[in-house]
C-alpha positions in Angstrom: 0.0 0.0 0.0 1.5 3.3 -1.0 1.3 6.5 1.0 2.0 8.7 -2.0 5.3 9.9 -0.6 3.4 11.7 2.2 6.0 12.7 4.8 5.2 12.6 8.5 7.9 12.8 11.1 10.9 10.9 9.6 12.7 8.2 11.4 16.3 6.8 10.9 17.1 3.3 12.1 20.8 3.4 13.0 22.6 0.0 13.0 24.8 -0.5 16.0 26.6 -3.5 14.6 27.9 -1.9 11.4 28.9 1.2 13.3 30.9 -0.8 15.8 32.5 -2.9 13.0 33.5 0.2 11.1 35.2 1.9 14.1 37.0 -1.3 15.1 35.2 -1.7 18.4 33.8 -5.0 17.2 34.9 -7.6 14.7 33.2 -10.7 13.2 34.4 -12.8 16.1 32.0 -10.9 18.3 29.1 -12.4 16.3 28.2 -16.1 17.0 26.5 -18.2 14.3 25.5 -21.4 16.0 23.2 -24.5 15.8 20.7 -24.8 18.6 21.0 -28.5 18.7 24.7 -28.8 19.7 26.0 -25.2 19.7 28.4 -26.0 16.9 29.2 -23.4 14.2 26.9 -23.0 11.2 28.6 -23.6 7.9 26.5 -21.8 5.3 25.4 -23.5 2.1 26.5 -20.3 0.3 27.6 -16.8 1.4 29.2 -16.2 4.7 28.5 -14.7 8.1 29.8 -11.4 7.0 27.1 -11.2 4.2 24.5 -10.6 6.9 26.3 -7.5 8.2 27.6 -5.8 5.1 24.6 -3.5 4.8 24.0 -4.9 1.3 20.9 -7.0 1.5 21.2 -8.5 -2.0 24.3 -10.4 -0.9 22.8 -13.1 1.3 23.8 -16.1 3.4 22.0 -19.4 2.8 21.6 -21.9 5.7 20.7 -25.5 4.9 17.2 -26.6 5.9 18.7 -29.6 7.6 20.6 -27.4 10.1 17.2 -27.0 11.9 17.2 -24.2 14.5 20.1 -21.8 14.8 20.9 -18.5 16.4 22.9 -15.4 15.7 24.3 -13.6 18.8 26.1 -10.3 18.9 28.3 -9.1 21.8 28.2 -5.3 21.8 31.2 -5.3 24.1 29.5 -2.6 26.2 29.2 -3.4 29.9 27.7 0.1 30.4 24.0 -0.1 29.8 23.5 3.3 28.2 26.0 2.4 25.5 24.2 -0.8 24.5 20.7 0.6 24.3 18.4 -0.8 21.5 14.9 -0.5 20.3 14.7 -2.2 16.9 15.8 -5.1 14.8 15.4 -5.5 11.0 16.0 -8.6 9.0 16.4 -8.0 5.3 16.1 -10.3 2.3 14.7 -13.4 4.0 12.5 -16.2 3.0 11.0 -17.0 6.4 7.5 -17.6 5.0 8.5 -20.3 2.6 11.0 -21.8 5.0 8.3 -21.8 7.7 10.7 -20.0 10.0 9.9 -18.2 13.2 12.0 -15.6 15.0 12.7 -14.8 18.7 14.8 -11.9 19.9 16.5 -12.1 23.4 18.7 -9.5 25.1 20.8 -10.2 28.3 24.0 -9.3 30.0 24.8 -13.1 30.3 26.5 -14.6 27.2 24.5 -17.8 27.9 21.2 -16.0 28.0 20.4 -17.5 31.4 17.5 -15.1 32.1 17.0 -13.0 29.0 14.4 -10.4 28.2 12.6 -11.9 25.2 11.6 -8.9 23.2 9.1 -10.7 21.0 6.8 -11.6 23.9 6.4 -8.0 25.1 6.8 -5.7 22.1 4.0 -3.5 20.7 2.7 -4.1 17.2 3.0 -0.4 16.4 5.5 0.5 13.6 6.5 -3.0 12.5 6.7 -4.7 9.1 5.9 -8.4 8.3 6.2 -9.5 12.0 3.0 -11.3 12.9 2.9 -13.0 16.3 3.0 -16.8 16.4 -0.3 -18.0 17.8 1.1 -20.3 20.4 4.4 -19.1 21.8 4.7 -15.4 21.1 7.5 -15.7 18.5 7.4 -13.6 15.4 6.0 -15.6 12.4 6.4 -13.6 9.2 3.6 -14.2 6.7 5.8 -13.2 3.7 9.3 -13.4 2.3 11.1 -10.1 2.0 12.0 -8.3 5.2 10.9 -7.8 8.8 11.1 -4.9 11.2 10.5 -5.1 14.9 10.5 -2.3 17.4 10.3 -2.1 21.2 10.6 0.3 24.1 14.2 1.1 24.5 16.1 -1.6 26.4 18.2 0.4 28.8 19.5 -2.3 31.1 20.9 -5.9 31.0 21.6 -5.4 27.3 25.2 -6.4 26.4 24.2 -9.4 24.2 21.4 -9.8 21.6 20.5 -13.3 20.4 18.3 -13.8 17.3 16.8 -17.3 17.4 15.5 -18.7 14.1 13.8 -22.1 14.0 11.1 -24.0 12.2 7.5 -23.3 13.3 7.4 -27.0 14.5 10.3 -26.6 16.9 14.1 -26.5 16.9 14.4 -30.2 16.1 12.4 -29.8 12.8 14.0 -29.1 9.5 13.0 -25.9 7.7 10.7 -26.3 4.6 13.6 -25.0 2.5 17.1 -23.5 2.9 16.9 -20.3 4.9 18.1 -17.1 3.4 19.2 -13.9 5.3 20.6 -10.9 3.5 21.0 -8.4 6.3 20.6 -7.9 10.0 20.3 -4.4 11.5 20.1 -3.9 15.3 20.3 -0.7 17.3 18.4 2.5 18.1 16.2 4.6 15.9 16.0 8.4 16.1 13.0 10.4 15.2 13.5 13.9 13.8 12.1 16.7 15.9 9.1 17.5 13.6 8.0 17.1 10.0 10.1 18.7 7.3 9.2 22.0 5.7 6.7 22.0 2.8 9.4 22.8 0.2 10.9 19.3 0.4 12.1 17.8 -2.8 12.0 14.1 -3.9 13.6 13.0 -7.1 14.2 9.6 -8.8 17.5 9.4 -10.6 17.7 7.0 -13.5 21.5 6.7 -13.6 23.9 4.3 -15.1 22.8 5.1 -18.7 25.1 6.2 -21.5 23.6 7.5 -24.8 25.4 7.3 -28.1 24.4 8.4 -31.6 25.4 6.5 -34.7 26.6 8.2 -37.9 23.0 8.0 -39.2 21.7 9.8 -36.1 20.2 6.8 -34.4 20.4 6.9 -30.6 21.5 3.8 -28.6 21.5 3.3 -24.9 23.8 1.2 -22.7 22.9 0.9 -19.1 24.9 -0.6 -16.2 21.9 -0.9 -13.9 18.2 0.0 -13.7 18.0 0.1 -9.9 18.6 -2.2 -6.9 19.9 -5.7 -7.4 17.1 -8.3 -6.9 16.8 -10.1 -3.5 16.8 -13.8 -3.1 13.0 -14.4 -3.2 11.5 -11.0 -3.8 12.1 -7.7 -5.6 13.7 -5.2 -3.1 11.5 -4.2 -0.2 8.5 -6.1 -1.3 6.6 -8.8 0.6 5.4 -12.0 -1.1 5.2 -15.7 -0.7 7.0 -17.9 -3.3 9.9 -16.8 -5.4 9.1 -13.6 -7.3 12.6 -12.3 -7.6 12.5 -12.5 -11.4 9.4 -10.3 -11.6 11.5 -7.4 -12.8 8.5 -5.7 -14.3 7.2 -5.0 -10.8 10.4 -3.5 -9.5 10.8 0.3 -9.1 13.6 1.5 -11.2 15.9 4.4 -10.3 17.4 5.8 -7.2 15.3 7.9 -4.8 16.7 11.2 -3.4 15.2 13.3 -0.7 16.1 17.0 0.0 14.5 18.0 3.4 14.6 21.2 5.5 13.9 21.3 9.2 13.5 24.9 10.5 13.6 26.4 13.9 15.2 23.5 15.8 16.3 24.0 19.3 20.0 23.8 19.9 19.3 20.8 22.2 17.8 18.9 19.3 20.9 19.5 17.2 23.9 19.4 19.5 25.0 17.2 22.4 25.8 19.0 25.7 29.5 18.2 25.4 31.1 16.4 22.5 34.3 15.6 24.4 32.6 14.3 27.5 33.2 10.8 28.8 29.8 10.9 30.5 27.6 9.0 28.1 24.5 11.2 28.6 26.6 14.2 27.6 27.8 12.8 24.3 27.4 9.2 23.1 23.9 8.6 24.5 22.7 12.1 23.9 19.4 12.3 21.9 20.8 15.1 19.7 20.9 14.7 15.9 24.6 15.2 15.8 25.4 12.4 18.2 22.6 9.9 17.6 22.5 10.3 13.8 25.4 11.9 12.1 28.1 10.6 14.3 26.9 7.0 14.5 26.6 6.7 10.7 30.1 8.2 10.4 29.0 10.8 7.8 28.5 9.1 4.4 30.3 6.0 5.4 27.3 3.9 6.7 23.8 3.5 5.3 20.8 3.5 7.5 17.2 2.3 7.3 15.0 5.4 6.7 11.3 5.9 6.8 9.5 9.1 5.7 7.0 8.6 8.5 7.8 7.1 11.8 4.3 5.7 12.2 4.2 4.0 8.8 3.6 0.3 8.3 3.8 0.7 4.5 6.8 -0.9 2.8 7.0 1.8 0.2 7.9 4.3 2.9 11.2 2.5 3.8 14.6 2.1 2.2 18.3 2.1 2.8 19.8 5.6 2.4 23.0 7.5 2.9 23.8 11.2 3.4 24.2 12.8 0.0 26.6 15.4 1.4 29.6 14.3 3.5 29.2 16.8 6.2 27.1 18.2 9.0 26.0 21.8 8.8 23.3 24.0 10.4 22.5 27.7 10.2 21.6 29.7 13.3 18.5 31.8 12.6 17.8 33.0 16.2 19.3 32.7 19.6 19.8 28.9 20.2 17.6 28.2 17.2 18.9 26.5 14.0 17.8 25.4 10.5 19.0 22.1 9.1 19.1 20.9 5.5 19.2 17.1 5.0 19.9 15.5 1.7 19.6 11.7 1.4 20.3 9.3 -1.5 19.1 5.7 -1.8 21.9 3.1 -1.6 22.3 -0.6 -2.2 
């Protein structure tokens, strides 16, 4: 269902894992990829563990259906609760409907998850995509292949480790209906912009990658390197279906979306952290400011982020992976402690 590009209050979902990998705080050894049955390492049918964390959902990991249940566990490395806060998880390019897979998300300070908070038994259904509850046990049971987004009230304590459990709907001892595919996992905190953008926002779709040449006779020929995003394993990007419709190229949106947004009359407290060199987390790292929670954690243009034009939207057409179009952070002061911000975003894959 389309919302006709109707902006509400935008939301950016910032991935903690890719941010920590990029800065060197974490490496792939901090991510476990294990069978539930005997806790041995998963050896993928194709792809690798890293494909699930490269922020490129079209490059996926395939797990054999005979591996039955498995889990992916990330150690944030943060023993300070405020550093490891989270309120969302997104799983991109999956085939959980056809594989008959269900999902459970657990967070705990104990590596063995001795008494975890199981997010999926307590979360609200507001602002989620393809994440229906299982009727019997509270797990998430996606009705479609494609992608899933789950949000919850910010987990502010007992949160060093997150475990994502994926098993067949019949239980961890049952084989999946087909090999399981996962193209991307994002986990972290979202940030809502202070208010809706100004009315003079601009959205464009760039049909790049095409080179036109004219023959001696004046005929025009086009060569194109791409028409848009690479297809996902079972679906065209960002869609939700059952079965394998990845070859339905006629249904895919071509081009690259760009948004140019303006936010006027923002308080300085919305923009800046209290002290950018403070070792006190509330003064800098855990500040709610746009500079700290958004620009700094995506490292400028370095990292993509999941973006929605409306924080309350449950429409898949309002979401996508974006980067900053300008490699910098700049605001203009228009009154005492009041600033205007221009935000230019470009779709990425």
